[in-house]
N, C-alpha and C positions, 0 to 999 in steps of 0.2 A: 730932763724928763725921761723917766725910765718906765716904759709900758704904762703910761698914764699916771705915774706916781712921781712926784718931784723928789729929788734926792734928800732935801731937808725934811720931808715928811717921813722918810724911812728912819732918820735919826730921832725925830721927835716922838714917833709912836713906839719906838723900841723894837720895831720889827726886825731891823737889821741886827741889832744886838741879840735878840732872841734867836734869830737864825744862826748867828755865829757861835753862840753858846751851844746850841743844839748840834751844830755841825762838828765842833770840836769834841763834844761829849760822845757823840756817836762814832766819830772817827777813832777815838781811843778804844771804844768798845769793839769796833770792827777790827782794829789792829790786834787787840787781845784775842778776839775770836779767831783771826787769821793765824796768829802764832800757835794757838791750840790746834788748829787744823794741820799746820805744818809739822808740829810735834807728833801728832797722831800718824801722819803720813810717813814721817821718818821712822816711827816705831814699826809700822806695817812693813815698810821696805826692809828694815833690818830683820824682822821675824820671818818675812816671806823669803828673803834671800837665804837665811839660815835653813828654813824648811826645804827650799828647792836644792840647796847644796847637799843637805842630808839625803834628800830623795834621789838626787843624781848619783851620789856615792853608793847608795843602796842599789840603785838600778845597774850601775856599772859593775858592782861586785856580783849581782845576780846574773848579769850577762856573762861575766867571766866564768862563773860557776857553771852556767849552762854550756858555754863553749867547751870547757874542760870535760864535762860529762859527755857531751855529744861526740867530741873527738875520741874519748876513751871508748865510747859505745861503738863508733864506726870502726875503730881499730880492732875491737873485739870481734865485730861481725866480719870484717873484711880479712883481717890477718889471723884471726883466731887466737890472739894473745890473751 
């Protein structure tokens, strides 16, 4: 007896079969949906890492440019070169 329902009643009424069919159907749909989410997250990770790598390269080159110009400016001010 399972929560007031006898086990043979589940088989006779088809409730268990209906539940199993629905479970496997939705399980496949959920797995497909989950695969799509994972693909989307992989895509975002790839694009975001490319963007941040490009941003980092541009930032570093800008900082190098500023460092060079500030050093040249200070040399000009201090040493008159």
